[in-house]
Structures are given as structure tokens and as C-alpha cells.
PAFITI-308868 format. One record per residue (C-alpha): x, y, z; residue in one letter. Coordinates in steps of 0.02 Angstrom, whole numbers, padded with zeros to 5 digits. Each point is the difference from the previous one (the first is absolute). Layout:
N
+--------+--------+--------+----+
:      x :      y :      z : aa :
+--------+--------+--------+----+
:      X :      Y :      Z :  A :
...
+--------+--------+--------+----+
//
This chain:
350
+--------+--------+--------+----+
:      x :      y :      z : aa :
+--------+--------+--------+----+
:  02324 :  07731 :  06811 :  M :
:  00068 :  00008 : -00175 :  S :
:  00038 : -00169 : -00081 :  P :
:  00175 :  00062 : -00035 :  A :
:  00035 :  00032 :  00183 :  S :
:  00152 : -00088 :  00070 :  S :
: -00027 :  00024 :  00185 :  T :
:  00017 : -00154 :  00108 :  D :
: -00143 :  00026 :  00121 :  G :
: -00177 : -00056 : -00031 :  S :
: -00132 :  00133 : -00020 :  S :
: -00168 : -00006 :  00085 :  N :
: -00128 : -00095 : -00103 :  E :
: -00130 :  00115 : -00079 :  P :
: -00184 : -00022 :  00031 :  D :
: -00078 : -00140 : -00100 :  V :
: -00143 :  00043 : -00116 :  A :
: -00147 : -00111 : -00038 :  G :
:  00005 : -00139 : -00129 :  S :
:  00036 :  00052 : -00178 :  R :
:  00030 : -00085 : -00165 :  G :
: -00123 : -00144 :  00005 :  A :
: -00015 : -00096 : -00161 :  G :
:  00025 : -00161 : -00095 :  S :
:  00119 : -00049 : -00136 :  D :
: -00054 : -00055 : -00172 :  T :
: -00029 : -00183 :  00040 :  D :
: -00113 :  00041 :  00147 :  G :
:  00125 : -00041 :  00137 :  A :
: -00002 :  00115 :  00149 :  L :
:  00137 :  00132 : -00009 :  V :
: -00010 :  00094 :  00163 :  N :
: -00164 :  00043 :  00087 :  E :
:  00073 :  00083 :  00155 :  M :
:  00168 :  00083 : -00019 :  T :
:  00020 :  00141 :  00126 :  P :
:  00112 :  00135 : -00070 :  L :
:  00086 :  00134 :  00105 :  P :
: -00062 :  00171 : -00051 :  E :
:  00179 :  00050 : -00042 :  A :
:  00001 : -00121 : -00147 :  T :
: -00105 :  00120 : -00104 :  A :
:  00141 :  00127 : -00001 :  G :
:  00121 : -00111 : -00097 :  F :
:  00015 : -00067 : -00177 :  T :
:  00024 : -00185 : -00034 :  Y :
:  00088 : -00084 : -00144 :  S :
: -00031 : -00184 : -00036 :  V :
:  00135 : -00083 : -00106 :  I :
: -00051 : -00156 : -00097 :  I :
:  00129 : -00097 : -00102 :  P :
: -00097 : -00078 : -00144 :  V :
:  00053 : -00160 : -00087 :  F :
: -00116 : -00102 : -00112 :  N :
: -00157 :  00041 :  00100 :  S :
: -00118 :  00070 : -00132 :  E :
: -00149 : -00092 :  00080 :  D :
:  00033 :  00060 :  00178 :  L :
:  00084 :  00168 :  00008 :  V :
: -00152 :  00103 : -00055 :  A :
: -00106 : -00062 :  00146 :  S :
:  00142 :  00038 :  00121 :  V :
:  00020 :  00179 : -00061 :  I :
: -00188 :  00033 : -00008 :  E :
: -00019 : -00071 :  00175 :  G :
:  00134 :  00119 :  00064 :  L :
: -00081 :  00150 : -00083 :  L :
: -00169 : -00043 :  00075 :  R :
:  00067 : -00039 :  00174 :  T :
:  00105 :  00158 :  00016 :  F :
: -00140 :  00108 : -00071 :  D :
: -00123 : -00068 :  00130 :  E :
:  00130 :  00028 :  00136 :  A :
:  00029 :  00179 : -00057 :  G :
:  00186 : -00026 : -00027 :  L :
:  00111 :  00074 : -00135 :  N :
:  00063 : -00142 : -00110 :  L :
:  00130 : -00025 : -00135 :  E :
:  00018 : -00172 : -00081 :  V :
:  00167 : -00031 : -00086 :  V :
: -00007 : -00155 : -00109 :  C :
:  00166 : -00062 : -00069 :  V :
: -00012 : -00122 : -00145 :  N :
:  00151 : -00114 :  00020 :  D :
:  00017 : -00066 : -00177 :  G :
: -00167 : -00091 : -00007 :  S :
: -00031 : -00102 : -00158 :  V :
: -00190 :  00005 :  00014 :  D :
: -00116 :  00152 : -00007 :  R :
:  00045 :  00066 :  00173 :  S :
:  00073 :  00161 : -00071 :  W :
: -00157 :  00037 : -00102 :  E :
: -00107 : -00027 :  00156 :  V :
:  00097 :  00118 :  00115 :  I :
:  00025 :  00127 : -00139 :  R :
: -00188 :  00009 : -00027 :  Q :
: -00029 :  00022 :  00187 :  L :
:  00129 :  00139 :  00003 :  A :
: -00092 :  00087 : -00142 :  D :
: -00167 : -00017 :  00092 :  E :
:  00056 :  00044 :  00177 :  H :
:  00111 :  00145 :  00048 :  G :
:  00057 : -00093 :  00156 :  E :
:  00082 : -00140 : -00102 :  V :
:  00176 :  00009 : -00072 :  V :
:  00055 : -00139 : -00120 :  A :
:  00186 : -00031 : -00024 :  I :
:  00063 : -00121 : -00132 :  D :
:  00175 : -00071 :  00028 :  L :
:  00107 : -00043 : -00150 :  L :
:  00008 : -00183 :  00047 :  R :
: -00026 : -00117 :  00147 :  N :
:  00116 :  00052 :  00143 :  Y :
: -00082 : -00088 :  00147 :  G :
: -00123 :  00047 :  00137 :  Q :
:  00123 :  00096 :  00109 :  H :
:  00066 :  00103 : -00145 :  N :
: -00179 :  00042 : -00048 :  A :
: -00040 :  00049 :  00179 :  N :
:  00153 :  00112 :  00002 :  L :
: -00059 :  00086 : -00159 :  A :
: -00170 :  00028 :  00081 :  G :
:  00075 :  00068 :  00161 :  L :
:  00104 :  00125 : -00098 :  R :
: -00149 :  00059 : -00102 :  E :
: -00126 :  00008 :  00143 :  A :
: -00039 :  00167 :  00084 :  T :
: -00100 : -00051 :  00154 :  G :
:  00039 :  00036 :  00182 :  D :
: -00022 : -00186 :  00032 :  Y :
:  00038 : -00137 : -00126 :  L :
: -00081 : -00171 : -00006 :  I :
:  00064 : -00147 : -00102 :  T :
: -00115 : -00143 : -00046 :  M :
: -00013 : -00140 : -00127 :  D :
: -00104 :  00000 : -00158 :  D :
: -00085 : -00168 :  00027 :  D :
: -00145 :  00058 :  00110 :  G :
:  00055 : -00102 :  00151 :  Q :
:  00016 :  00162 :  00099 :  N :
: -00178 :  00071 :  00008 :  P :
:  00007 :  00188 : -00033 :  P :
: -00092 :  00039 :  00161 :  G :
:  00138 : -00079 :  00103 :  E :
:  00112 :  00146 : -00050 :  A :
: -00102 :  00105 :  00123 :  L :
:  00064 : -00110 :  00142 :  K :
:  00179 :  00040 : -00051 :  L :
: -00041 :  00185 : -00006 :  I :
: -00086 :  00001 :  00169 :  A :
:  00145 : -00095 :  00080 :  A :
:  00143 :  00109 : -00066 :  I :
: -00087 :  00165 :  00041 :  V :
: -00054 : -00055 :  00175 :  E :
:  00169 : -00074 :  00046 :  R :
:  00108 :  00127 : -00092 :  D :
:  00103 : -00144 : -00069 :  D :
:  00120 :  00004 : -00147 :  D :
: -00062 : -00161 : -00079 :  V :
: -00150 : -00112 :  00033 :  V :
: -00006 : -00173 : -00079 :  F :
: -00162 : -00094 : -00028 :  G :
: -00002 : -00165 :  00095 :  R :
: -00121 : -00118 : -00086 :  F :
: -00132 : -00079 :  00110 :  D :
:  00005 : -00158 : -00106 :  S :
:  00117 :  00004 : -00148 :  K :
: -00076 : -00077 : -00157 :  K :
:  00157 : -00055 : -00089 :  A :
:  00076 : -00159 : -00070 :  S :
:  00113 : -00110 :  00105 :  G :
:  00147 :  00050 : -00109 :  L :
: -00028 :  00184 :  00033 :  R :
: -00021 : -00032 :  00186 :  R :
:  00166 : -00091 :  00007 :  V :
:  00084 :  00137 : -00101 :  G :
: -00074 :  00135 :  00112 :  S :
:  00060 : -00090 :  00157 :  A :
:  00176 : -00018 : -00072 :  M :
:  00009 :  00182 : -00053 :  I :
: -00066 :  00054 :  00170 :  S :
:  00143 : -00089 :  00086 :  Q :
:  00124 :  00083 : -00117 :  I :
: -00079 :  00170 :  00036 :  N :
:  00024 : -00025 :  00186 :  R :
:  00185 : -00032 : -00021 :  R :
:  00041 :  00122 : -00140 :  V :
: -00115 :  00148 :  00036 :  F :
: -00031 : -00020 :  00186 :  G :
: -00185 : -00038 : -00016 :  Q :
: -00070 : -00014 :  00178 :  P :
: -00061 : -00172 :  00050 :  D :
: -00174 :  00066 :  00037 :  D :
: -00018 :  00089 : -00168 :  L :
: -00077 : -00083 : -00153 :  V :
:  00040 :  00080 : -00168 :  V :
: -00100 : -00006 : -00160 :  S :
: -00018 :  00091 : -00166 :  N :
: -00159 :  00081 :  00068 :  F :
:  00071 :  00145 :  00100 :  R :
: -00009 :  00187 :  00028 :  I :
:  00147 :  00116 :  00029 :  M :
:  00029 :  00185 :  00024 :  T :
:  00066 :  00106 : -00142 :  S :
:  00162 :  00021 :  00097 :  A :
:  00031 : -00189 : -00002 :  V :
: -00045 : -00006 : -00185 :  A :
:  00124 :  00139 : -00035 :  Q :
:  00139 : -00094 :  00090 :  R :
: -00038 : -00157 : -00101 :  I :
: -00007 :  00099 : -00163 :  S :
:  00166 :  00084 :  00036 :  A :
:  00092 : -00165 :  00025 :  A :
:  00121 : -00031 : -00142 :  Q :
: -00026 : -00185 : -00034 :  T :
: -00029 : -00098 : -00159 :  S :
: -00086 : -00137 :  00100 :  F :
: -00142 :  00077 :  00102 :  P :
: -00087 : -00101 :  00134 :  Y :
: -00137 :  00112 :  00068 :  I :
: -00041 : -00101 :  00156 :  T :
:  00179 : -00004 :  00061 :  G :
:  00030 :  00182 : -00048 :  Q :
: -00158 :  00052 :  00094 :  A :
:  00069 : -00087 :  00155 :  L :
:  00168 :  00088 : -00019 :  L :
: -00081 :  00169 : -00033 :  A :
: -00117 : -00001 :  00150 :  S :
:  00003 : -00010 :  00188 :  R :
: -00182 : -00019 :  00053 :  R :
: -00085 : -00149 : -00083 :  R :
: -00153 : -00099 :  00046 :  S :
: -00133 : -00118 : -00064 :  N :
: -00187 :  00012 : -00024 :  V :
: -00107 : -00151 : -00038 :  E :
: -00080 :  00002 : -00172 :  V :
: -00107 : -00118 : -00100 :  H :
:  00077 : -00103 : -00141 :  H :
: -00111 : -00070 : -00138 :  K :
:  00026 : -00149 : -00112 :  S :
:  00054 :  00043 : -00177 :  R :
: -00158 :  00010 : -00105 :  A :
:  00077 : -00031 : -00172 :  I :
:  00158 : -00086 : -00059 :  G :
:  00151 : -00054 :  00100 :  E :
:  00134 :  00092 :  00095 :  S :
:  00151 :  00062 : -00098 :  N :
:  00114 : -00060 :  00139 :  Y :
:  00101 : -00152 : -00055 :  T :
:  00149 : -00092 :  00074 :  V :
:  00113 :  00097 : -00118 :  R :
: -00070 :  00168 :  00056 :  R :
:  00014 : -00044 :  00184 :  I :
:  00180 : -00060 : -00020 :  L :
:  00039 :  00156 : -00101 :  S :
: -00064 :  00109 :  00142 :  L :
:  00099 : -00099 :  00129 :  V :
:  00159 :  00023 : -00103 :  L :
: -00037 :  00185 : -00024 :  R :
: -00012 :  00025 :  00188 :  I :
:  00153 : -00103 :  00042 :  L :
:  00118 :  00064 : -00133 :  F :
: -00059 :  00182 : -00004 :  S :
: -00025 :  00036 :  00185 :  Y :
:  00103 : -00126 :  00096 :  S :
:  00179 : -00066 :  00003 :  P :
: -00066 : -00164 :  00071 :  A :
:  00033 : -00108 : -00156 :  P :
:  00179 :  00063 : -00011 :  L :
:  00029 : -00029 :  00185 :  R :
: -00077 : -00174 : -00015 :  L :
:  00115 : -00040 : -00146 :  A :
:  00149 :  00065 :  00098 :  S :
: -00048 : -00106 :  00149 :  A :
: -00020 : -00153 : -00111 :  A :
:  00169 :  00033 : -00080 :  G :
:  00081 :  00021 :  00170 :  L :
: -00079 : -00161 :  00063 :  A :
:  00061 : -00091 : -00156 :  T :
:  00176 :  00064 :  00031 :  S :
: -00003 : -00063 :  00180 :  F :
: -00064 : -00170 : -00057 :  I :
:  00135 : -00012 : -00133 :  A :
:  00133 :  00054 :  00127 :  F :
: -00061 : -00130 :  00124 :  A :
:  00004 : -00136 : -00132 :  L :
:  00176 :  00052 : -00048 :  G :
:  00058 : -00008 :  00181 :  V :
: -00079 : -00171 :  00016 :  G :
:  00088 : -00066 : -00155 :  V :
:  00169 :  00067 :  00059 :  I :
: -00027 : -00070 :  00174 :  G :
: -00047 : -00170 : -00069 :  H :
:  00157 : -00004 : -00107 :  K :
:  00113 :  00050 :  00145 :  L :
: -00076 : -00132 :  00113 :  I :
: -00022 : -00146 : -00119 :  S :
:  00141 :  00042 : -00117 :  G :
: -00107 : -00041 : -00152 :  T :
: -00131 :  00093 : -00093 :  S :
: -00093 : -00062 : -00151 :  V :
: -00099 :  00147 : -00076 :  P :
: -00169 : -00045 : -00071 :  G :
: -00052 :  00064 : -00170 :  W :
: -00186 :  00005 :  00045 :  A :
:  00024 :  00100 :  00160 :  S :
:  00112 :  00122 : -00093 :  M :
: -00131 :  00027 : -00135 :  M :
: -00137 :  00027 :  00130 :  V :
:  00106 :  00127 :  00093 :  A :
:  00042 :  00093 : -00160 :  L :
: -00180 :  00001 : -00059 :  A :
: -00060 :  00064 :  00168 :  F :
:  00127 :  00140 :  00015 :  T :
: -00019 :  00051 : -00182 :  N :
: -00188 :  00003 :  00020 :  G :
:  00014 :  00115 :  00150 :  M :
:  00117 :  00112 : -00099 :  T :
: -00124 :  00013 : -00143 :  V :
: -00142 :  00037 :  00123 :  L :
:  00096 :  00140 :  00085 :  I :
:  00056 :  00076 : -00165 :  V :
: -00179 : -00009 : -00066 :  S :
: -00066 :  00096 :  00151 :  M :
:  00135 :  00131 : -00017 :  I :
: -00046 :  00012 : -00184 :  G :
: -00183 :  00029 :  00043 :  E :
:  00046 :  00144 :  00114 :  Y :
:  00118 :  00070 : -00132 :  T :
: -00136 : -00002 : -00133 :  V :
: -00120 :  00093 :  00115 :  R :
:  00131 :  00129 :  00046 :  V :
:  00036 :  00029 : -00185 :  L :
: -00185 :  00021 : -00036 :  Q :
: -00014 :  00121 :  00145 :  Q :
:  00148 :  00110 : -00048 :  V :
: -00049 : -00001 : -00184 :  S :
: -00169 :  00078 :  00049 :  S :
: -00107 : -00137 : -00074 :  T :
: -00177 :  00074 : -00003 :  P :
: -00117 : -00076 :  00127 :  T :
: -00142 :  00023 : -00124 :  Y :
: -00043 :  00103 : -00153 :  V :
: -00169 :  00085 : -00020 :  I :
: -00068 : -00014 : -00176 :  S :
: -00154 :  00110 :  00019 :  R :
: -00113 :  00078 :  00131 :  T :
: -00186 :  00037 : -00009 :  V :
: -00097 :  00106 :  00124 :  G :
:  00126 :  00131 :  00051 :  R :
+--------+--------+--------+----+
//
């Protein structure tokens, strides 16, 4: 069945061929000795999108591992590398690989726009029947991409997410991932039994729906959930980072959380409205109490401290609500003013 098919039923699984694509990555770790691929996989083209940010020491081994793995598996490959404003030699590395290998396309963005913006640029430039997104740090062994391919072709799914057998990540990133996962379930309807990750494969039809979305704040994971019906997981291996440290920081995680909440959900505004309503009820109840006390006792001595506390509390809530409305207003203005999601500076390899 074509990857762009939108039928609801599941097709019969094709016959499974023998193992293909054995190999090892550059540090000698096992990539994938036995990855059965349906015979139908050979009839498609595959694009792998890699956002690149300050990874001059890692990205070459990732790309070369992909080229070797797909060549051994007999699959048609296109690697789209998007340099997201790196300040090291990452651009020089991927540009040289694009010059040496016809399967590699190197895209240089004008500045740093963020991982999801870079992924969106790659999705729009890719030409494959199936599109895979993966990180540039080598934690996703290239051979594991064959598991994604086998799963999506066999199951005729729209999107397949890699579920890591044992995630090698810092405690901070684990906490951030868990928090974002809970938000995804509420905002994008992520099923409870589905685990999402940046290592995923989708049909070209899903990629086209994501690319067509008019948003200045892309969030590829959530958009993939919204643009698909049939999603599933396949277990993949996750390696420890060989060199350097993760680019994920508290600021980046919080920035992603705010992007999801303010760009795809009215939840903050509704929460602020609920808090404002609750404050109004509390103030009304206090007012009724003061009036009742005066009518019953006949005296009422207002306290300066309690008045200041009440004023500070209500004014604080007012500022909070106005700030949230302001955040939505800013994003609406950016959206209607057609703020570019990214700007491509140059492209090598196409």
C-alpha cells in the first residue's frame, strides 16, 4: 500500500525477507545484526532528517553510519541535514559530506531557530516516501532506523515512534520528557499506551500535513499526532552520548513547555480565568462576611494589614491574567504578521 494511503483498514502484512543490513557503527557498538525487512520496503525511498547543532565531532559518524546501513539493506536513502545556527564546524562537516555523497543534502539556516523549526525545514525539503527524524548526537544507532521502516511498512501505520529500551539521558531530561509527555496526552490526545520520541518515521502524507500547517511555532511531535490516525511504537536501542553533553537545558525544556501550552492549547488562559473567578468568589465571600459582622455586632474596625493583603492578592491575580492574555496576543500578532518559521541561507547537494 502506498505510504500516502488514507484508508482506515489494515493491509495484510507482506512476506518477511531474510536478515539484511548487518553492521557496526564507528565506535564498534553493534548496530543491528538481525533486522528483518518486508520485501515491500525496497520499493520506497527514505529520507532521514537530522537537525544539526554544535555536533561537529558526532554528526559525520551518524551520517556515514546511515549511508552504510541503508546501502547494505538495499534501500534508497536521502539524508537531509539542517544546520540550526551552529557556532562550531558542523556546517563545514555536513557540507563536505554533501559534496562527497549524492544522497546527502546540507541545509544551512540563517540562525538558530530551534530543533522543531529545523525539523520542519527538513520535512519540507525531503522527497522520500517515508521520512525519519533523528538526533545528531549518535544516541540513535543508524541501524535502528531499519526497525522503524519494518514496523511502518508491515503495519501500514501513519507514524511509528521509537520506544527506547533503556534511555540513556540525564535526570533533568527524563523529568522534562515525562512532563512534556503528560502535556501531549492532554493537548494532542496522545494515547496512554503510546510513547513518543524524536526518533520516528512517518508517511509523506503526514509530513505534507505538518508542512502545510501555518504556524510560527512548530512542534513536530504534537503535529504528527494531530496529522495521523494510526500510530504505534517499536522498541529501539538508545546509546549513551559518546562526546560532550546534551544541549537540553532547563531553559530549553521550559521554552518547549511554554510553546506547547501557548501555541496549541487554551489551558493557561482557562486556568487564569478560573483563578480570577475563584478570587472573585473569595473576595465576594469576604465582603459578605464583613457586612454580616457589622450588621450583627454593630461595629467594624477595618484592619490596614488585611486590606493591603487583599489588595496585593487581587492585583497580583489581575497582573497574572493580563500577562497571559498578553502572551496569547503576542503569538497571534506573530502568526498574522507571517513571521518566518526559519530562513534558509544556503543549500548544498541539490
